Each structure stands twice: as C-alpha cells, then as structure tokens.
Backbone as CSV, one residue per row, in Angstrom:
resi,resn,N_x,N_y,N_z,CA_x,CA_y,CA_z,C_x,C_y,C_z
1,MET,158.848,149.951,94.695,157.589,150.234,95.163,156.238,149.810,94.591
2,THR,155.320,148.985,95.352,154.267,148.397,94.749,153.431,149.357,94.097
3,ALA,152.930,149.142,92.977,151.828,150.074,92.356,150.514,150.003,92.946
4,PRO,149.912,150.999,93.162,148.438,150.838,93.840,147.360,150.172,93.071
5,VAL,146.708,149.261,93.692,145.592,148.619,92.929,144.518,149.458,92.724
6,SER,144.093,149.441,91.337,143.104,150.154,90.852,141.687,149.556,91.416
7,ALA,140.666,150.573,91.731,139.231,150.018,92.052,138.646,149.552,90.846
8,PRO,137.713,148.600,90.850,136.991,148.399,89.651,136.271,149.435,89.041
9,VAL,136.244,149.671,87.673,135.375,150.692,87.341,134.128,150.287,86.845
10,ALA,133.034,151.238,87.455,131.453,150.955,87.212,131.223,150.962,85.566
11,CYS,130.478,150.164,85.198,129.909,150.383,84.023,128.559,150.334,83.944
12,ASP,128.038,151.538,83.361,126.751,151.753,82.998,126.116,151.320,81.991
13,ASP,126.785,150.590,81.006,126.220,150.253,79.719,125.393,148.909,79.632
14,PRO,124.218,148.902,79.503,123.280,147.869,79.423,123.696,146.710,78.676
15,GLY,124.391,147.140,77.460,124.789,146.064,76.575,125.813,145.202,77.169
16,VAL,126.897,145.723,78.003,127.662,145.001,78.613,127.128,143.834,79.530
17,TYR,126.082,144.240,80.299,125.496,143.402,81.167,124.790,142.013,80.262
18,ARG,124.104,142.747,79.416,123.343,141.816,78.543,124.346,140.601,77.829
19,THR,125.421,141.185,77.493,126.393,140.302,77.043,126.990,139.295,77.941
20,LEU,127.140,139.729,79.091,127.373,138.795,80.289,126.498,137.821,80.522
21,LEU,125.002,138.317,80.651,124.098,137.222,80.871,124.017,136.272,79.803
22,GLU,123.931,136.806,78.367,123.941,135.878,77.376,124.898,135.018,76.897
23,SER,126.183,135.102,77.592,127.160,134.259,77.530,127.312,133.083,78.485
24,THR,126.418,133.080,79.441,126.314,132.328,80.476,125.317,130.949,80.118
25,LYS,125.591,129.852,80.630,124.731,128.602,80.452,123.337,128.841,81.067
26,ALA,123.394,129.582,81.994,122.043,129.905,82.771,121.269,130.725,81.902
27,ILE,119.877,130.645,81.711,119.189,131.419,81.013,118.279,132.414,81.701
28,PRO,118.583,133.879,81.697,117.913,134.742,82.420,116.730,135.159,81.665
29,TRP,115.640,135.516,82.496,114.307,136.078,81.995,113.755,137.153,83.077
30,ARG,112.828,137.759,82.489,112.119,138.871,83.363,110.617,138.747,83.080
31,ILE,109.634,138.798,83.936,108.369,138.804,83.845,107.765,140.115,84.265
32,ASP,106.802,140.978,83.694,106.299,142.147,84.095,105.200,141.519,85.152
33,TRP,105.030,142.035,86.486,104.050,141.532,87.281,102.518,141.942,86.716
34,ALA,102.573,143.192,86.358,100.918,143.649,86.021,100.589,143.076,84.993
35,THR,101.411,142.704,83.785,100.737,142.121,82.725,101.052,140.564,82.629
36,MET,101.879,140.056,83.427,102.229,138.565,83.442,102.969,138.211,81.883
37,ARG,103.617,139.072,81.275,104.346,139.075,80.109,105.684,138.895,80.121
38,PHE,106.616,138.259,79.439,107.913,138.280,79.472,108.371,139.445,78.742
39,THR,109.232,140.430,79.439,109.995,141.231,78.920,111.204,140.951,78.350
40,TYR,111.738,140.020,79.035,113.206,139.330,78.414,113.288,138.079,78.693
41,ILE,113.928,137.256,77.666,114.227,135.971,77.971,115.620,135.753,77.234
42,GLY,116.709,135.235,77.732,117.944,134.918,77.082,117.865,134.167,75.737
43,PRO,118.582,134.521,74.823,118.516,133.684,73.755,118.986,131.985,73.682
44,GLN,119.722,131.732,74.776,120.026,130.433,75.041,118.953,129.669,75.120
45,ILE,117.596,130.184,75.339,116.393,129.337,75.608,116.376,128.269,74.489
46,GLU,116.631,128.969,73.181,116.153,128.081,71.881,117.220,127.084,71.863
47,ALA,118.500,126.947,72.208,119.312,125.689,72.142,119.101,124.970,73.044
48,LEU,118.538,125.201,74.286,118.374,124.318,75.179,116.796,123.758,75.147
49,LEU,115.893,124.409,74.904,114.381,123.832,74.768,113.809,123.908,73.372
50,GLY,114.707,124.518,72.381,114.073,124.377,71.247,113.165,125.521,70.846
51,TRP,112.592,126.232,71.788,111.432,127.344,71.600,112.317,128.670,71.188
52,SER,111.851,129.510,70.318,112.565,130.644,70.181,112.178,131.764,71.090
53,PRO,112.960,132.642,71.286,112.971,133.849,72.434,111.329,134.448,72.208
54,ALA,111.206,134.604,70.911,110.042,135.458,70.555,108.796,134.760,70.877
55,SER,108.804,133.380,71.030,107.622,132.509,71.371,107.292,132.508,72.894
56,TRP,108.127,133.210,73.681,107.935,133.422,75.229,107.236,134.803,75.237
57,GLN,105.832,134.775,75.221,105.114,135.902,75.361,104.454,136.166,76.777
58,THR,103.872,135.095,77.249,103.167,135.325,78.671,103.472,134.209,79.564
59,VAL,103.139,134.130,80.774,103.347,133.085,81.667,102.688,131.788,81.241
60,HIS,101.594,131.844,80.477,100.722,130.797,79.950,101.850,129.935,79.227
61,ASP,102.702,130.706,78.330,103.665,129.910,77.243,104.563,129.114,78.430
62,TRP,104.969,129.799,79.257,105.912,129.109,80.310,105.147,127.696,80.957
63,ALA,103.832,127.981,81.360,103.042,126.975,82.048,102.783,125.839,80.974
64,ASP,102.637,126.058,79.707,102.196,125.165,78.811,103.430,124.262,78.515
65,ARG,104.539,124.834,78.562,105.673,124.128,78.323,106.415,123.314,79.323
66,ILE,105.557,123.090,80.464,106.032,122.314,81.566,105.366,120.804,81.423
67,HIS,106.029,119.828,81.621,105.500,118.610,81.631,104.127,118.349,82.166
68,VAL,103.212,117.768,81.730,101.666,117.682,82.304,101.885,117.165,83.784
69,ASP,102.804,116.198,84.143,102.921,115.623,85.397,103.300,116.602,86.498
70,ASP,104.154,117.754,85.934,104.797,118.597,86.964,103.978,119.845,86.974
71,ARG,103.101,120.012,85.854,102.760,121.346,85.474,101.780,122.021,86.687
72,GLU,100.886,121.216,87.037,99.950,122.020,88.425,100.968,122.209,89.515
73,LYS,101.541,121.432,89.983,102.273,121.634,91.236,103.130,122.755,91.153
74,THR,103.977,122.626,90.162,104.884,123.700,89.729,104.352,125.133,89.622
75,VAL,103.151,125.248,88.765,102.569,126.614,88.684,101.923,127.082,89.796
76,ASN,101.234,126.113,90.608,100.574,126.530,91.848,101.683,127.173,92.943
77,PHE,102.685,126.147,92.970,103.824,126.727,93.905,104.442,128.020,93.498
78,CYS,104.654,128.216,92.418,105.325,129.326,91.978,104.443,130.655,92.158
79,VAL,103.292,130.536,91.733,102.161,131.498,91.826,102.161,131.996,93.317
80,ALA,101.983,130.905,94.200,101.801,131.358,95.653,103.068,131.933,96.158
81,GLN,104.104,131.468,95.747,105.365,132.169,96.391,105.617,133.724,95.651
82,SER,105.172,133.776,94.460,105.282,134.907,93.949,104.272,136.034,94.555
83,GLN,102.873,135.565,94.872,102.047,136.486,95.538,102.340,136.846,96.847
84,ALA,103.296,135.819,97.522,103.570,136.357,98.746,104.776,137.009,98.706
85,GLY,105.463,137.290,97.635,106.520,138.028,97.533,107.813,137.435,97.944
86,ALA,107.909,135.997,97.808,109.120,135.395,98.224,109.856,134.878,97.258
87,ASP,111.099,135.048,97.280,112.042,134.313,96.271,111.987,132.912,96.410
88,HIS,112.125,132.183,95.289,111.933,130.742,95.597,112.754,129.859,94.380
89,GLU,112.598,128.758,94.373,113.306,127.773,93.350,112.274,126.622,93.117
90,ALA,112.262,126.023,91.714,111.279,125.176,91.481,112.161,124.276,90.364
91,ASP,111.972,122.881,90.582,112.614,121.871,89.576,111.264,121.205,88.970
92,TYR,111.517,121.320,87.713,110.412,120.650,86.887,110.995,120.228,85.361
93,ARG,110.230,119.490,84.707,110.525,119.004,83.370,109.895,119.855,82.471
94,ALA,110.862,120.545,81.630,110.064,121.473,80.572,109.984,120.580,79.006
95,LEU,109.204,120.906,78.323,108.995,120.211,77.078,109.716,121.026,75.980
96,ARG,110.190,120.038,75.143,110.706,120.565,73.742,109.742,120.302,72.724
97,PRO,109.631,120.997,71.590,108.853,120.996,70.621,108.756,119.560,70.321
98,ASP,109.747,118.667,70.184,109.770,117.376,69.688,109.274,116.439,70.659
99,GLY,108.937,116.743,71.851,108.275,115.977,72.949,109.201,115.604,74.052
100,ASP,110.566,115.895,73.575,111.644,115.645,74.609,111.576,116.281,75.725
101,VAL,112.223,116.016,76.963,112.171,116.766,78.257,113.227,117.248,78.586
102,VAL,113.368,118.286,79.220,114.899,118.814,79.980,114.552,118.979,81.271
103,TRP,115.036,118.641,82.357,115.010,119.147,83.692,115.440,120.537,83.956
104,ILE,114.680,121.256,84.368,114.838,122.587,84.711,114.680,123.253,86.073
105,ARG,115.789,124.027,86.670,115.555,124.631,88.030,115.440,126.059,87.708
106,ASP,114.395,126.314,88.198,113.971,127.969,87.924,114.444,128.705,89.109
107,VAL,115.296,129.728,89.308,115.461,130.358,90.600,114.778,131.749,90.319
108,VAL,113.873,132.304,91.291,113.171,133.404,91.006,113.248,134.294,92.101
109,HIS,113.496,135.466,91.758,113.781,136.651,92.529,112.564,137.614,92.176
110,VAL,112.050,138.256,93.291,110.735,139.273,93.264,111.403,140.454,93.426
111,LEU,111.205,141.613,92.319,111.628,142.837,92.256,110.576,143.776,92.849
112,ARG,110.868,144.634,93.709,110.070,145.407,94.440,110.299,146.978,94.335
113,ARG,108.950,147.728,94.062,109.539,149.087,93.927,109.575,149.786,95.220
114,GLN,109.886,151.029,95.465,110.284,151.718,96.793,109.209,151.508,97.656
115,ASP,107.726,151.518,97.101,106.796,151.474,97.989,106.216,150.020,98.526
116,GLY,107.074,149.143,98.237,106.994,147.734,98.385,105.958,146.745,97.657
117,SER,105.581,147.453,96.404,104.730,146.622,95.457,105.662,146.007,94.703
118,VAL,105.228,144.827,94.029,105.913,143.915,93.231,105.918,144.415,91.686
119,GLU,107.124,144.752,91.243,107.332,145.143,90.032,107.516,144.381,88.930
120,ALA,108.413,143.072,89.197,108.509,142.053,88.066,109.226,141.023,88.893
121,LEU,109.184,139.821,88.182,109.818,138.638,88.657,111.026,138.536,87.809
122,VAL,112.264,138.285,88.118,113.451,137.864,87.459,113.961,136.550,87.786
123,GLY,114.651,136.084,86.939,115.331,134.547,87.417,116.200,134.100,86.489
124,PHE,116.703,132.970,86.590,117.443,132.109,85.767,116.911,130.666,85.653
125,MET,116.931,130.180,84.399,116.772,128.630,84.269,117.918,128.079,84.073
126,PHE,118.145,127.074,84.867,119.248,126.125,84.773,118.969,124.741,84.163
127,ASP,119.913,124.243,83.364,119.713,122.862,82.718,120.142,121.941,83.854
128,ILE,119.310,121.036,84.637,119.748,120.157,85.607,119.473,118.558,85.233
129,THR,119.450,118.585,84.022,119.026,117.179,83.431,120.101,116.145,84.031
130,GLU,121.306,116.359,83.694,122.463,115.449,83.981,122.371,114.937,85.578
131,ARG,122.154,116.189,86.293,122.012,115.916,87.660,120.839,114.973,88.208
132,LYS,119.771,115.350,87.447,118.462,114.492,87.773,118.803,113.101,87.395
133,GLN,119.431,112.919,86.340,119.522,111.575,85.801,120.557,110.838,86.785
134,ALA,121.515,111.538,87.198,122.319,111.044,88.207,121.742,110.666,89.558
135,GLU,120.913,111.393,89.828,120.127,111.226,91.068,119.023,110.137,90.987
136,ASP,118.179,110.007,89.789,117.500,108.922,89.530,118.141,107.810,89.544
137,LYS,119.375,107.698,89.057,120.113,106.356,88.945,120.518,105.873,90.387
138,ILE,120.888,106.937,91.202,121.072,106.436,92.583,119.958,106.120,93.292
139,LEU,118.795,106.786,92.897,117.479,106.113,93.609,117.142,104.804,93.198
140,GLN,117.319,104.547,91.932,117.093,103.284,91.496,117.903,102.287,92.003
141,LEU,119.231,102.512,92.061,119.990,101.464,92.838,119.789,101.362,94.239
142,GLN,119.397,102.505,94.815,118.927,102.374,96.208,117.543,101.317,96.281
143,ARG,116.656,101.497,95.644,115.497,100.887,95.458,115.840,99.207,95.243
144,GLU,116.786,99.075,94.242,117.238,97.680,93.961,118.116,96.970,95.124
145,LEU,118.810,97.810,95.679,119.685,97.395,96.943,118.616,97.038,98.125
146,GLU,117.294,97.700,98.248,116.406,97.537,99.223,115.890,96.190,98.824
147,VAL,115.302,96.037,97.555,114.575,95.028,97.122,115.527,93.599,97.395
148,LEU,116.796,93.714,97.127,117.761,92.668,97.427,117.880,92.503,98.992
149,SER,117.927,93.411,99.774,118.102,93.184,101.108,116.835,92.517,101.852
150,TYR,115.742,92.340,100.953,114.402,91.635,101.430,114.490,90.350,100.641
151,ARG,115.367,89.991,99.812,115.203,88.779,99.148,116.191,87.798,99.460
152,ASP,116.009,86.555,99.773,116.920,85.484,99.705,117.720,85.222,98.397
153,SER,118.923,85.491,98.554,119.959,85.292,97.394,119.969,83.880,96.853
154,LEU,119.710,82.734,97.457,119.709,81.647,96.871,118.622,81.088,96.063
155,THR,117.385,81.321,96.938,116.165,80.927,96.223,115.382,81.873,95.485
156,GLY,115.474,83.271,95.864,114.645,84.133,95.092,113.440,84.683,95.971
157,VAL,113.088,83.927,96.719,111.854,84.232,97.598,112.224,85.383,98.700
158,ALA,111.363,85.824,99.505,111.707,86.665,100.322,112.589,86.092,101.355
159,ASN,113.233,86.892,102.311,114.146,86.322,103.344,113.445,86.473,104.681
160,ARG,114.081,86.259,105.804,113.648,86.327,107.194,113.502,87.772,107.499
161,ARG,114.180,88.772,107.096,114.092,90.270,107.377,112.729,90.571,106.731
162,MET,112.202,90.103,105.506,111.038,90.685,105.053,109.917,90.031,105.886
163,PHE,109.986,89.007,106.165,109.035,88.211,107.058,108.882,89.000,108.423
164,ASP,109.932,89.153,109.037,109.935,89.910,110.278,109.565,91.486,110.170
165,THR,109.704,91.947,108.985,108.974,93.288,108.639,107.373,93.190,108.727
166,LEU,106.972,92.167,107.740,105.592,92.144,107.271,104.679,91.430,108.367
167,TYR,105.293,90.505,109.133,104.475,89.829,110.232,103.769,90.764,111.156
168,PRO,104.392,91.590,111.750,103.649,92.519,112.758,102.552,93.530,112.033
169,VAL,102.942,93.783,110.825,101.985,94.599,110.166,100.760,93.934,109.706
170,GLU,100.979,92.691,109.285,99.496,91.896,109.107,98.931,91.521,110.301
171,TRP,99.818,91.204,111.400,99.151,91.026,112.553,98.233,92.170,113.078
172,ALA,98.869,93.361,113.093,98.040,94.633,113.413,96.769,94.645,112.433
173,LYS,96.955,94.541,111.212,95.840,94.728,110.339,94.667,93.704,110.594
174,ALA,95.106,92.430,110.911,94.197,91.375,111.283,93.450,91.654,112.559
175,ARG,94.152,92.252,113.547,93.609,92.515,114.827,92.593,93.701,114.694
176,ALA,93.010,94.591,113.694,91.947,95.925,113.523,90.889,95.545,112.853
177,THR,90.933,94.598,111.874,89.743,94.364,111.060,89.089,93.138,111.401
178,GLY,89.449,92.314,112.367,88.966,91.091,112.775,89.013,89.928,111.662
179,ALA,89.942,90.081,110.781,90.172,88.985,109.756,91.238,87.931,110.182
180,PRO,90.862,86.796,109.768,91.957,85.622,110.310,93.222,85.709,109.627
181,LEU,94.199,85.345,110.307,95.796,85.396,109.920,96.124,83.998,109.878
182,SER,96.767,83.421,108.786,97.322,82.177,109.167,98.660,81.985,108.667
183,VAL,99.370,81.287,109.122,100.752,81.158,109.103,101.201,79.614,108.823
184,LEU,102.102,79.121,107.974,102.572,77.858,107.677,104.122,77.944,108.024
185,MET,104.678,76.901,108.718,106.061,76.724,108.894,106.270,75.450,108.160
186,VAL,107.249,75.550,107.194,107.681,74.316,106.384,109.176,74.046,106.510
187,ASP,109.255,72.741,106.552,110.749,72.013,106.734,110.969,71.029,105.830
188,ILE,111.891,71.038,105.033,112.373,69.842,104.152,112.478,68.719,104.858
189,ASP,112.046,67.700,104.402,112.377,66.251,105.227,113.720,65.711,104.750
190,TYR,114.401,65.193,105.985,115.718,64.724,105.564,116.661,65.515,104.689
191,PHE,116.806,66.880,105.029,117.590,67.528,104.010,119.009,67.529,104.295
192,LYS,119.321,67.047,105.590,120.978,66.885,105.826,121.150,65.681,104.961
193,GLN,120.439,64.531,105.164,120.742,63.296,104.260,120.742,63.542,102.885
194,TYR,119.760,64.523,102.383,119.876,64.978,101.059,121.291,65.563,100.639
195,ASN,121.615,66.603,101.445,123.124,67.205,101.134,124.244,66.227,101.172
196,ASP,124.102,65.362,102.268,125.247,64.335,102.415,125.236,63.636,101.315
197,HIS,124.103,63.141,100.581,124.056,62.364,99.519,124.414,62.940,98.085
198,TYR,123.744,63.854,97.811,123.830,64.633,96.530,124.894,65.675,96.396
199,GLY,125.276,66.272,97.655,126.150,67.268,97.631,125.527,68.826,97.691
200,HIS,126.239,69.723,98.261,125.813,71.063,98.658,125.204,71.783,97.252
201,MET,126.098,71.623,96.167,125.449,72.421,94.814,124.080,71.736,94.702
202,GLN,123.764,70.396,94.555,122.543,70.027,94.237,121.663,70.234,95.394
203,GLY,121.905,70.302,96.742,121.100,70.845,97.694,120.643,72.185,97.664
204,ASP,121.430,73.137,96.944,120.984,74.465,96.757,120.062,74.317,95.587
205,GLU,120.105,73.654,94.743,118.949,73.407,93.617,117.874,72.977,94.372
206,CYS,117.857,71.975,95.016,116.722,71.473,95.890,115.918,72.645,96.664
207,LEU,116.669,73.455,97.385,115.880,74.487,97.927,115.408,75.649,96.953
208,ARG,116.064,75.647,95.824,115.335,76.655,94.835,113.984,76.043,94.289
209,GLU,114.016,74.664,94.152,112.841,74.207,93.619,111.767,73.848,94.659
210,VAL,112.104,73.679,95.740,111.149,73.796,96.939,110.402,75.088,97.204
211,ALA,111.472,76.007,97.068,111.000,77.623,97.290,109.961,77.958,96.167
212,ALA,110.417,77.570,94.877,109.280,77.800,93.769,108.068,77.394,93.916
213,ALA,107.877,76.024,94.530,106.860,75.320,94.708,105.973,75.921,95.730
214,LEU,106.578,76.305,96.862,105.610,76.958,97.980,105.182,78.526,97.523
215,ASP,106.190,79.125,96.915,105.757,80.604,96.202,104.602,80.440,95.229
216,ALA,104.624,79.620,94.443,103.421,79.083,93.611,102.236,78.713,94.434
217,GLY,102.458,77.974,95.549,101.158,77.799,96.333,100.579,78.895,97.005
218,ALA,101.283,79.731,97.447,100.757,81.150,97.976,100.692,82.102,97.088
219,SER,99.916,82.039,96.392,99.528,82.856,95.059,99.150,84.021,94.892
220,ARG,98.302,84.476,96.173,97.567,85.911,96.078,98.719,86.982,96.354
221,THR,98.213,88.120,95.920,99.059,89.260,96.043,99.693,89.529,97.678
222,ARG,98.786,89.461,98.621,99.358,89.672,99.899,100.220,88.430,100.647
223,ASP,99.810,87.084,99.904,100.627,86.189,100.565,101.985,86.302,100.555
224,LEU,102.882,85.731,101.423,104.342,85.865,101.512,104.883,84.615,101.663
225,CYS,106.012,84.288,100.742,106.693,83.100,101.028,108.282,83.474,101.218
226,ALA,108.502,82.981,102.391,110.005,83.521,102.979,110.848,82.431,103.373
227,ARG,111.965,82.480,103.041,113.035,81.424,103.617,113.355,81.947,104.894
228,LEU,113.306,81.234,106.156,113.765,81.563,107.239,115.228,81.262,107.514
229,GLY,115.756,80.261,106.755,117.193,80.018,107.121,117.197,78.410,106.881
230,GLY,118.432,78.006,106.307,118.371,76.462,106.321,117.583,75.983,105.018
231,GLU,116.800,74.805,105.548,115.940,74.292,104.828,114.400,74.765,105.418
232,GLU,114.211,75.702,105.974,112.793,76.098,106.646,112.507,77.211,106.033
233,PHE,111.235,77.302,105.753,110.377,78.180,105.070,109.094,78.512,105.902
234,VAL,108.570,79.727,105.569,107.328,80.234,106.199,106.417,80.843,105.112
235,LEU,105.101,80.510,105.099,104.103,81.242,104.622,103.304,82.105,105.273
236,LEU,103.147,83.431,105.000,102.256,84.235,105.854,101.116,84.513,104.879
237,LEU,99.879,84.100,105.537,98.578,84.312,104.764,97.554,85.022,105.430
238,PRO,97.670,86.323,104.923,96.597,87.351,105.457,95.234,87.111,105.012
239,ALA,94.182,87.382,105.741,92.770,87.067,105.436,92.546,85.847,104.999
240,THR,93.051,84.786,105.799,93.115,83.313,105.459,92.592,82.450,106.572
241,ASP,91.287,81.710,106.382,91.072,81.163,107.672,91.595,79.707,107.559
242,ALA,91.366,78.860,108.776,91.936,77.741,108.985,92.012,76.646,107.741
243,GLU,90.595,76.545,107.112,90.347,75.602,106.120,91.119,75.904,104.739
244,SER,91.291,77.245,104.695,91.988,77.869,103.423,93.438,77.753,103.459
245,ALA,93.791,77.826,104.839,95.340,77.501,105.075,95.699,76.128,104.821
246,ARG,94.775,75.113,105.271,94.859,73.849,105.033,95.020,73.608,103.347
247,THR,94.178,74.089,102.843,94.128,73.834,101.407,95.370,74.522,100.594
248,VAL,96.104,75.666,100.978,97.202,76.197,100.570,98.609,75.307,100.886
249,ALA,98.448,74.746,102.242,99.367,73.763,102.656,99.449,72.529,101.631
250,GLU,98.343,71.931,101.491,98.280,70.754,100.633,98.644,71.117,99.164
251,ARG,98.213,72.421,98.660,98.507,72.716,97.358,99.915,72.576,97.090
252,CYS,100.819,73.186,98.195,102.213,73.307,98.339,102.831,71.955,98.061
253,ARG,102.245,70.968,98.857,102.702,69.624,98.987,102.624,69.052,97.442
254,LYS,101.405,69.420,96.719,101.089,68.769,95.675,101.976,69.312,94.634
255,LEU,102.194,70.629,94.595,103.053,71.242,93.468,104.441,70.649,93.747
256,LEU,105.155,70.530,95.003,106.370,69.887,95.030,106.449,68.505,94.628
257,ALA,105.346,67.846,94.796,105.304,66.370,94.377,105.385,66.171,92.956
258,GLN,104.727,67.213,92.115,104.689,67.210,90.720,106.302,67.334,90.312
259,LYS,107.090,68.183,90.988,108.416,68.108,90.644,109.268,66.796,90.407
260,LYS,108.873,65.795,91.245,109.464,64.671,91.449,110.855,64.605,91.568
261,LEU,111.314,65.434,92.681,112.710,65.488,92.971,113.342,64.335,93.718
262,PRO,114.146,63.782,93.210,114.576,62.359,93.857,115.165,62.528,95.075
263,HIS,115.149,61.779,96.046,115.912,61.931,97.298,116.200,60.384,97.900
264,ALA,117.104,59.956,97.628,117.386,58.445,97.788,117.482,58.192,99.329
265,ARG,117.762,59.040,100.093,117.984,58.909,101.524,116.925,59.431,102.175
266,SER,115.791,59.689,101.527,114.531,60.070,102.569,113.994,58.871,103.415
267,GLY,113.596,59.177,104.450,112.880,58.144,105.289,111.357,57.984,104.990
268,VAL,110.885,58.721,104.101,109.559,58.614,103.782,109.170,58.285,102.351
269,GLY,110.082,57.774,101.597,109.808,57.627,100.316,111.179,57.845,99.473
270,ARG,111.092,58.081,98.114,112.066,58.421,97.226,111.908,59.710,96.412
271,LEU,111.198,60.579,97.040,111.147,62.059,96.483,111.091,62.971,97.560
272,VAL,111.551,64.249,97.321,111.803,65.299,98.339,110.451,65.691,98.735
273,THR,110.136,65.630,100.080,108.998,66.034,100.591,108.974,67.094,101.729
274,VAL,107.908,67.635,102.364,108.069,68.619,103.367,107.360,68.371,104.466
275,SER,107.609,68.891,105.681,106.474,68.800,106.870,106.148,70.175,106.922
276,ILE,104.769,70.299,107.447,104.159,71.799,107.593,103.455,71.867,108.784
277,GLY,103.722,72.679,109.526,102.839,73.072,110.639,101.980,74.350,110.471
278,ALA,100.686,74.363,110.746,99.754,75.610,110.322,99.121,75.993,111.548
279,GLY,98.933,77.432,111.559,98.100,78.137,112.533,97.047,79.134,111.901
280,THR,96.112,79.218,112.611,95.118,80.522,112.205,94.632,81.126,113.496
281,ILE,94.675,82.378,113.372,94.033,83.233,114.591,93.520,84.615,114.196
282,VAL,92.538,85.074,115.011,92.015,86.291,114.713,92.645,87.005,115.981
283,PRO,93.669,87.914,115.703,94.226,88.292,116.986,93.567,89.475,117.937
284,GLY,93.561,88.927,119.146,92.919,89.916,120.176,94.145,90.726,120.894
285,PHE,93.717,91.801,121.629,94.692,92.852,122.185,95.611,92.022,123.265
286,LYS,94.943,90.735,123.678,95.896,89.990,124.771,96.691,88.944,124.122
287,ASP,96.687,88.681,122.749,97.334,87.759,121.770,98.844,88.228,121.496
288,ASP,99.824,87.349,121.639,101.146,87.792,121.488,101.507,87.102,120.116
289,PRO,102.050,87.821,119.309,102.421,87.123,117.661,103.575,86.229,117.984
290,ALA,104.543,86.541,119.036,105.608,85.564,119.154,105.063,84.233,119.656
291,VAL,104.127,84.206,120.741,103.695,83.060,121.200,102.899,82.249,120.089
292,PHE,102.179,83.011,119.236,101.643,82.208,117.940,102.389,81.408,117.114
293,LEU,103.613,82.269,116.576,104.403,81.468,116.063,105.205,80.212,116.667
294,ASP,105.328,80.444,118.023,105.887,79.268,118.726,104.926,77.840,118.642
295,ARG,103.572,78.364,118.621,102.533,77.425,118.651,102.654,76.477,117.306
296,ILE,102.788,77.295,116.229,102.924,76.819,115.074,104.121,76.088,114.589
297,ASP,105.278,76.359,115.258,106.623,75.945,115.107,106.555,74.340,116.091
298,ARG,105.818,74.322,117.159,105.500,73.067,117.771,104.572,72.082,116.874
299,ARG,103.820,72.818,116.152,102.983,71.925,115.188,103.835,71.337,114.073
300,LEU,104.837,72.155,113.552,105.771,71.555,112.663,106.591,70.472,113.038
301,TYR,107.196,70.536,114.238,107.883,69.387,114.836,106.843,68.155,115.233
302,GLN,105.563,68.420,115.735,104.606,67.430,115.564,104.667,66.650,114.261
303,ALA,104.483,67.252,113.301,104.534,66.684,111.857,105.582,66.031,111.619
304,LYS,106.813,66.376,112.123,107.895,65.667,111.926,108.017,64.384,112.627
305,SER,107.638,64.474,113.946,107.623,63.429,115.007,106.599,62.317,114.303
306,ALA,105.422,62.726,113.792,104.543,61.910,113.321,104.852,61.047,111.995
307,GLY,106.025,61.284,111.375,106.417,60.726,110.450,106.914,61.514,109.170
308,ARG,106.789,62.738,109.153,106.905,63.665,108.100,106.043,63.540,106.904
309,ASP,106.258,64.406,105.940,105.578,64.465,104.830,104.040,64.880,105.121
310,GLN,103.544,65.706,105.929,102.314,65.790,106.279,102.155,67.201,106.878
311,VAL,100.822,67.399,106.989,100.527,68.854,107.638,99.933,68.659,109.038
312,CYS,100.232,69.451,109.957,99.900,69.574,111.230,99.194,70.976,111.725
313,ASP,97.836,70.860,111.732,97.362,71.970,112.330,96.526,72.092,113.415
314,THR,96.874,71.012,114.313,96.294,71.051,115.566,97.327,70.390,116.641
315,GLU,97.207,70.807,117.892,98.157,70.246,118.768,97.480,69.284,119.828
316,THR,98.484,68.147,119.822,98.133,66.999,120.721,98.630,67.073,122.057
C-alpha cells in the first residue's frame, strides 16, 4: 500500500525566509515608498559590488552607484515606472568602490496596500556581467562581419556592395541639396597582359597597389573608393564639381605613377597605368542614377579607345 504524500508544511518563521533569500546569488532588497529608504538589502551585495549593506541607506545611494553613462536614463525609467505602479526591469552598470563596473539586472515589484496605495518597492539584483560580455562580443563580431561584408577582401577598399549601398544615398543627398555629385570609373590598362606575364599572385599585388593609390587620391571623409570587380574600380565623390573631379582623377594617376609598377606588356609604356571615365551631375527629379553611370562607363571606354592612360570627362 502506497503511503500518502504529506502536504508541505507552512512556515511562518521570517528567519527561514531570510536564510533562503541570503543563500541565493540574487540580491534581495526593499525600499519604503514614503521615505525612499532601504529597509533591507541582502548581504550578498558586498561580495558583488563592494559596498557594505549598511551603506545602502536611500535611493540616492543606489543612483550614485550607477555608472554615469547609465544613471539618468535608468533612474528616470525606474522612477516613472514606480510612480505608475508598474513592475519593471532595468539593466545598468553598477560601480564598485575601486571604479570597476558590474552589469546588474534589477527586477522590481511594487507592493500595494489594500487601498491600492504603494507601500514599498521590492526586488532582486542579478549579476549579468558575463551575459553582457557575451552579448557585447556577439555584437562586436556582427559589426566586424558587417564591415567585412562591405570590404573587398583582396584590396582592402570598399566592394561593389558598399558602392551600390552608398550611391543612391549620395544621389538623394545631392538632389535634395543641389550639390554636384561626381563619379570616376577606373580600369587598369592591359591588365590581362599583366597577369599573363607576371602571374596571378603578382596580379593580385598590382590590384592592391592600384587600390591604395586610388584610395589615397579620394582623400575626403565622404569620398569612396570601391572595387567593382576584376581590374575595375569606382570613386564616388559627393559635393564635387567637374573641375575638382578632374583634379582627383589626375591626382590618382600621379600617385600610381609614383609607385613605378613595372608592366612589360603594356601598350602605353613600361609602367602600370589606368584609364578613367569621369562625370559630374546635379541630379534633378527626372535624372536616372543608372543612366548617369552608363554615361561615365562610356567615357571610360572612350579613354581606352583613345589610347588609354588618360581621363575622359566629355562624350564625343
């Protein structure tokens, strides 16, 4: 015969509950609503944050021990929620006496009297430092992956995805402000012959050197140098008129010439050179960004057809 299961025995000894609370990693606390003073805080607080339980007197002690970057938003949020009588949670960095920080999750419950008025706030502080560090690491990795996804792995400059993302943004800005927008299309002259003669490893190094010269030529913060693919690059130059765009193109050619990269199979000399198609526009509502790029691409091929190693910024 199976013995009957006994019902749990109720315990009215406050000491038992206190022992249970103080044996957990969570730190219990209680604040009297009328006085805004701590009436209890678990002794675990000293091991975690370094402050003795006796030093937690009022809500000001709590606020002063929140990191300055988190203090205002955390205090404002918790005060607003408490005044509304709403249970809530808040994550923030708490300060230790030595200046180190600990990530805390405060879970707050509002205690009410029978008439509905607020009697006290009670809650638990949890150490979530390891979780936050793991989350920060994940976010950092995500940011690094995002950066990598917009960077050409071979040359280190932006890739086509970055150009395709920024081009419509800069086009819209130019249209809204009436500022000129310039684009340079760049192609390495006789690059197939370069690869055939020097090999693909040296060809990759050539691409890196050309990319570095172009990137240095487009030197302003908003300027973008991107590799479109193969030996073709593009420079996106916001707030740049036609004369300035021409100056950038010639500066890029000069920087590349200074590298003196040998090219024994070039049809225009014995060094690596580039051909450049250039265009400038103040976009109107009827202008098409794709048509503008096609126009510059045609100028690039005009530069190549005219003998390479030159800039073409007009159509014939």
